[in-house]
C-alpha positions as a printed Julia matrix, in Angstrom:
283×3 Matrix{Float64}:
   2.11  -25.0   -17.32
  -0.03  -22.33  -15.63
   1.82  -20.37  -12.99
   0.21  -20.27   -9.56
   0.16  -17.26   -7.24
  -1.1   -16.93   -3.68
  -2.03  -13.39   -2.59
  -2.31  -12.6     1.13
  -4.28   -9.44    1.91
  -6.49   -9.63   -1.17
  -9.3    -7.92    0.72
  -7.3    -4.68    0.72
  -6.87   -2.22   -2.1
  -3.32   -3.17   -3.07
  -3.84   -6.9    -2.59
  -6.95   -6.93   -4.75
  -5.2    -4.87   -7.42
  -2.25   -7.28   -7.45
  -4.56  -10.29   -7.74
  -6.35   -8.76  -10.74
  -3.05   -7.96  -12.46
  -1.85  -11.52  -11.98
  -5.12  -12.92  -13.31
  -4.87  -10.66  -16.35
  -1.37  -12.04  -16.9
  -2.61  -15.61  -17.05
  -1.76  -16.69  -13.5
  -3.97  -19.02  -11.47
  -4.6   -16.97   -8.33
  -5.68  -17.93   -4.84
  -6.75  -14.74   -3.05
  -6.7   -14.82    0.75
  -8.45  -12.21    2.88
  -8.73  -11.7     6.63
 -12.2   -10.15    6.74
 -15.01  -11.26    4.47
 -15.82   -8.61    1.9
 -18.65   -9.69   -0.38
 -17.9    -7.02   -2.99
 -14.23   -7.97   -3.23
 -15.01  -11.68   -3.29
 -17.49  -11.15   -6.13
 -15.01   -9.16   -8.21
 -12.18  -11.63   -7.7
 -14.29  -14.7    -8.37
 -15.73  -13.09  -11.49
 -12.15  -12.56  -12.7
 -11.3   -16.21  -12.07
  -9.62  -16.25   -8.65
 -10.18  -18.81   -5.93
 -11.02  -16.81   -2.8
 -10.27  -18.05    0.71
 -10.46  -16.52    4.18
  -7.61  -16.89    6.67
  -6.68  -15.38   10.02
  -2.93  -14.86    9.93
  -0.35  -15.54   11.17
  -1.73  -18.5    13.12
  -3.96  -20.12   10.51
  -2.36  -23.35    9.24
  -4.67  -23.81    6.25
  -3.15  -20.95    4.31
   0.28  -22.6     4.28
  -1.16  -25.8     2.83
  -2.94  -23.8     0.16
   0.18  -21.76   -0.67
   2.63  -24.69   -0.69
   4.49  -25.0    -3.97
   3.11  -21.81   -5.54
   5.26  -19.95   -8.04
   4.74  -16.63   -6.3
   3.59  -15.62   -2.83
   2.51  -11.99   -2.41
   1.88  -10.64    1.09
   0.37   -7.17    0.96
  -0.53   -7.19    4.66
   1.43   -5.35    7.37
   5.08   -6.46    7.31
   5.04   -7.6    10.93
   2.16   -9.95   10.1
   3.94  -11.06    6.92
   7.09  -11.88    8.89
   5.23  -13.82   11.58
   3.24  -15.65    8.91
   6.32  -16.69    6.95
   8.33  -17.63   10.02
   5.52  -19.85   11.29
   5.35  -21.88    8.08
   7.65  -24.32    6.33
   7.08  -23.35    2.75
   8.55  -24.23   -0.59
   7.53  -21.44   -2.93
   9.06  -19.49   -5.78
   9.12  -15.69   -5.55
   8.0   -13.85   -2.41
   6.86  -10.21   -2.53
   6.19   -8.26    0.69
   5.32   -4.66    1.5
   7.16   -2.42    3.94
   7.28    1.41    4.02
   9.41    4.14    2.48
   9.63    5.59    6.0
  12.11    2.85    6.9
  14.59    5.01    4.96
  12.95    8.4     5.53
  12.55    8.11    9.31
  14.88    5.31   10.43
  15.02    6.35   14.1
  11.27    6.09   14.71
  10.52    2.95   16.75
   7.83    1.69   14.37
  10.13    1.95   11.37
  13.08    0.4    13.2
  10.76   -2.57   13.77
  10.0    -2.71   10.04
  13.71   -2.56    9.24
  14.31   -5.49   11.59
  11.55   -7.45    9.85
  13.07   -6.67    6.44
  16.52   -7.89    7.54
  15.1   -11.09    9.03
  13.15  -11.93    5.89
  16.04  -11.14    3.53
  18.32  -13.39    5.56
  15.88  -16.3     5.27
  14.43  -16.0     1.76
  16.68  -15.57   -1.24
  13.91  -14.94   -3.8
  12.45  -11.99   -1.89
  11.34   -8.6    -3.18
  10.44   -5.88   -0.68
   8.31   -2.93   -1.83
   8.6     0.31    0.15
   5.69    2.52   -0.95
   5.19    6.16   -0.12
   1.69    7.45    0.74
  -0.77    5.05   -0.92
  -4.09    6.41   -2.2
  -6.77    5.85   -4.81
  -9.26    3.5    -3.12
 -11.76    4.28   -0.33
 -10.24    1.45    1.74
  -7.07    3.53    2.1
  -7.82    5.83    4.99
  -5.48    8.82    4.79
  -6.42   10.56    1.53
 -10.0     9.28    1.72
 -10.35   11.04    5.06
  -8.98   14.25    3.54
 -11.54   14.12    0.72
 -14.29   13.85    3.33
 -12.75   16.73    5.29
 -12.71   18.9     2.17
 -16.37   18.19    1.53
 -17.58   18.75    5.07
 -15.55   21.66    6.45
 -14.78   25.19    5.22
 -11.06   24.75    5.97
  -8.62   21.85    5.89
  -6.29   21.63    8.89
  -2.78   20.83    7.69
  -0.25   19.56   10.24
   2.96   21.57   10.07
   3.98   24.29    7.63
   2.77   22.52    4.48
   6.2    22.81    2.84
   7.15   19.16    3.29
   7.26   17.25   -0.01
   5.31   14.04   -0.62
   5.09   11.58   -3.5
   1.72    9.79   -3.35
   1.48    6.48   -5.17
  -1.71    5.09   -6.74
  -2.78    1.72   -5.35
  -3.32    0.1    -8.75
   0.25    0.99   -9.76
   1.45   -0.91   -6.7
  -0.64   -3.88   -7.78
   1.12   -3.79  -11.16
   4.49   -3.52   -9.44
   3.81   -6.46   -7.13
   2.6    -8.61  -10.02
   5.68   -7.69  -12.04
   8.02   -8.6    -9.19
   6.29  -11.99   -8.94
   7.81  -13.0   -12.27
  10.61  -15.56  -12.0
  13.07  -13.33  -13.88
  12.23  -10.14  -11.96
  14.95   -8.7    -9.73
  15.07   -9.29   -5.99
  15.91   -6.61   -3.44
  14.31   -3.55   -1.88
  12.33   -1.21   -4.13
  11.09    2.25   -3.19
   7.81    3.08   -4.93
   6.43    6.59   -5.27
   4.14    8.18   -7.83
   5.36   10.21  -10.82
   4.84   13.58   -9.08
   6.4    15.21   -6.04
   4.29   17.97   -4.45
   4.21   19.89   -1.19
   1.69   18.91    1.45
  -0.11   22.21    0.86
  -0.35   21.43   -2.86
  -1.6    17.92   -2.09
  -4.38   19.28    0.12
  -5.34   21.79   -2.58
  -5.41   19.02   -5.21
  -7.63   16.91   -2.96
 -10.09   19.77   -2.51
 -10.15   20.4    -6.27
 -10.79   16.71   -6.97
 -13.62   16.8    -4.43
 -15.17   19.68   -6.36
 -14.78   22.34   -3.67
 -12.63   25.35   -2.89
 -11.18   25.23    0.63
  -8.79   27.19    2.78
  -5.75   25.08    3.66
  -4.79   26.06    7.2
  -1.36   24.97    8.49
  -1.41   24.14   12.2
   1.4    23.38   14.67
   1.94   19.64   14.71
   2.68   19.72   18.43
  -0.77   21.18   19.07
  -2.42   18.43   17.05
  -0.39   15.82   18.92
  -1.46   17.28   22.25
  -5.07   17.07   21.11
  -4.63   13.42   20.2
  -5.1    14.03   16.47
  -1.54   12.96   15.66
   0.81   10.49   17.32
   4.15   11.73   18.61
   5.87   10.04   15.64
   3.51   11.7    13.17
   4.01   15.1    14.76
   7.78   14.74   14.69
   7.84   14.18   10.94
   5.1    16.64    9.95
   7.61   18.9     8.21
   9.88   16.16    6.9
   9.93   15.22    3.23
   8.34   11.85    2.41
   9.49   11.21   -1.12
  10.67    7.82   -2.37
  14.23    7.1    -1.3
  15.75    4.84   -3.92
  17.14    1.5    -2.82
  17.66   -1.15   -5.5
  16.94   -0.1    -9.08
  13.27   -0.45   -9.92
  12.66   -1.73  -13.48
  11.38    1.14  -15.6
   8.46   -0.93  -16.88
   7.19   -1.38  -13.31
   7.51    2.24  -12.17
   4.22    3.88  -11.03
   2.74    6.13  -13.74
  -0.7     7.34  -12.62
  -0.76   11.12  -12.18
  -2.1    12.66   -9.01
  -5.01   14.23  -10.87
  -5.99   10.9   -12.41
  -5.62    9.02   -9.14
  -7.64   11.51   -7.12
 -10.38   11.54   -9.74
 -10.55    7.75   -9.49
 -10.77    7.91   -5.7
 -13.56   10.49   -5.68
 -15.51    8.5    -8.25
 -15.1     5.32   -6.17
 -16.2     7.13   -3.01
 -19.3     8.46   -4.7
 -20.16    4.98   -5.91
 -19.79    3.28   -2.51
 -22.2     3.41    0.45
 -21.35    6.37    2.64
 -18.49    7.23    0.36
 -19.07   10.97    0.28
């Protein structure tokens, strides 16, 4: 019997990647997106997915469509995922949701305390639940942070870096997260909380330099006081407070080796730059 998966957030980079991985694995996939994206719809339908549009968490049709599926993947914001699941009476197999590595890295920040509360509520209600906590996600123009830095590198002679630049980061490629989510959808996959970072840990200064190199330019990386950027409205108070804090994956439950992200930073940035150059206004 063909396994059936329902993917919420398929209009985003990670959701679309997860849907394609499931389709490649022989799943029948219903891909749900909030905003209509003709390019995404075309790619998913060409790969064999049924594509639907829903406004969550208050859209009842999605629950009818998802009822009885073998795997439900929600790649949307965890607060939306929680509200969506709590509003529905569902009988499904595996559930995979996305949170943030910062729940462990910055547990006192109000936004991450809220994510931790959502994680606890969902784990208490759903036994077959896997929670993915990614680090900085990049690799697709829909993902704003690194895409914005590529554009900065191309347009300005210097790249303003919040803080000292010594903080360590572990960027994770979006397609690797799609593979991870699809793997956790399997009935025999482990449940729990899984931190997901890329295979390399670099300083923020090194990340900025790698972005400039991938963009084909040589740029000065200029560290700036985070408090100054917060005062100017460039950063939020939370962002400024953790500008010099490490943001590497903090292990929770053991992630199966076969599902661990593998794309190198050089490969992932090259993919992003190529995708930007091939999309309208991408450069």
